[in-house]
N, C-alpha and C positions, 0 to 999 in steps of 0.2 A: 559192707556187712552182706548187703543183697547179693554180691557175687559168691561170698562163701556158701550162702544157704544154697543158690543155684547149682553151684560145684558138689555139695553134698546131695543133692537130688540124683547126681550124675554116678554117684558110688551106689546107690540102694540097687542090690541086686535083683534081676529078672524074678518075680514069685513071692518078693519079700517086701514089707513096709516099713517105715518109721514114725516116730510120732514127734509132734511139734517140740515137745520136752529135749527128746533126744538133739535136734538140730540146734536148739537152743544151748544146750550142754557142750554142743560142738563148738560153738560159736564163743564157750565161754563162761554163759552165764543162764544158768536154768530158769530164771525168770524172765526172758526173753520170749517165751513161747508164742505169746500173744504177738509179739513184732515178727516172729517167724510167721504165723499165721496171714498178717497182713502182707509182708513180702510176697509169699504164695498167691495170695487172693489177686494181686498185680503181676503174676508171672505174665512175661512178654511172649511166651512160646510154650503152648503146653507140649507140642511135638518135641523140641528140644529139650525142655526142662520138665520130667514126670511128676509134677506136685499131685498128681492122683495117688501116688505111692505113700502119702502122708495123711495119717489120722490122729485121732486125740488119745490122750493116756489110757483111755479104755477100750481102744481099738474101734471107736466108732468113726464113721465116715462123716464127711461134711455136709451140712444141709444147703451149706451157700457154697459148694463148689464152684468157682468161676467159670468152669468149662461145662456148663451143660447141667448144672446142678448133681444132686446126689444119685441119681440114676445112673448117671453117665459115669461119677466114678465107680460105682459098682460093677458097671459093666467093663471098665478098662481093668480093673482088680480082678474079675473073673476070666477074663482074657488070659491073663499071665497066671492062673491056675490057683488063684487065691479063693478060697472058701467065705463067703460073704453071708452071714445069717441073721437076719434082722439089721440090716446095715451095718453090721460089725465085724471085725476079723478077730481072729485068735493071735493074739500078739505072742503067746508062747510058740505055738507053730510058724507064725509068718513075719514075728518081728526080725529085724536086723542084730 
């Protein structure tokens, strides 16, 4: 399951985000969103697997982002041209 999650991250285009639930649905069960979160929190390589591109179903960033916290996640998203307002992204505009 872990490999499928990391593989999904590589499919998220530049300038776009996905939700934990979308990844869980990709795995075949939308109730696995928390499991997806745990897998991402244990990501072995932020450079290889861009977990910063995953937000919750409301578009909110993660306060417990594993690689430098929410500010780092915000900076990485903005570097891709994604507008972050109050630590939230517009899923209509930036969602996959």
